[in-house]
N, C-alpha and C positions, 0 to 999 in steps of 0.2 A: 055450783055457782062460783066464778072467781070473784074475788074483790079486794080492791085495794085501797087504803089509808094512810094520813098521815100522821105524823103527831112531833112534839119537838121534847129534845134531851133536856134534862135539867137546868142545863147554859142557853135554851133557845135555838139550838142545833138541831136542823132539820133532821127526821125520821121517816123511812116512805118502808110501809109494807104492805107487800102482794102477796096474796093466794092464789095457788095456779087450779083452785075448784078439785083438788085432787086430792094431794097429800103433803105440797110443800109450799112453805114460807121463805119467800125472800127479802130480807132486812137491807136497806141502804141505808148507810149513816152517815151523813157528811159533818161536816167540820169536827173530824174527828183526830185529837193531838196522840193519842195513846189508847192502845186496846189492852185490857189481859186477857189471857185465855189460861182455864185449868185443864189440866190432862187427868184421867182417871189413871188405876194402877195398869192396865194395857196400854197407856202410852195413845189415846185415843182424845182428841178435846172433847170435854163434857161440858164447858159454860165459855161465854163471848162474855166480854164485860166492856164496853166502847164508853169513855170516860161521858159523863154524862147519862150514861145509862144507852136504853134500860140493859139490864145484865139479864142475859138470856141464856139457860142454861137444859142440861135433859132433867126431862122431868118438872119442869116448870110450865106455866104457862100463860102465851100469848092473847092477849080480848079484844075483841071488837063490836062495840055496840054490844049486844046479847047472845054474840058466838065466843066460845072459848076453844082454842088448839092447844093439846097439850105437845109438848116437844117430846119428838122419839129420838131423834138425833143431829146432830151438825152435820150434813150431809158435806160443804164446802165454807171455805172463806177466804178472804183477801183482803189484804191492808194494801194500800196506794195513797198516794199523797192525798191528807188529813181525810179519808175516807175508808170504808167497813162496808164490804158487800158478803153476807153470810145468807146460807140456803140452810132452813130446816126441814127434817123430816118430821110431819107432824099428825096429831088425830083428832076431828073433831070431837070435844067433849059434852055432854049435855048436862 
């Protein structure tokens, strides 16, 4: 089942989450001045951290109400004028 929800960063900037009902969550962060990325030894991005949060990383969890999604991979990310869109492959955990 698909679902979407909104949250705010520490600074009040909007964060939109959209679960596709299968295995991906798209996170759209508005009002982003900078984003930090970390990469693993293999050169692949393993974490995304827009200013004000959320800090999202492989192995981390995205929670919505009573649902928990473990991040398995960062599928894509795109930074442009004050926004970040990142897609994460996830599995729902109990």
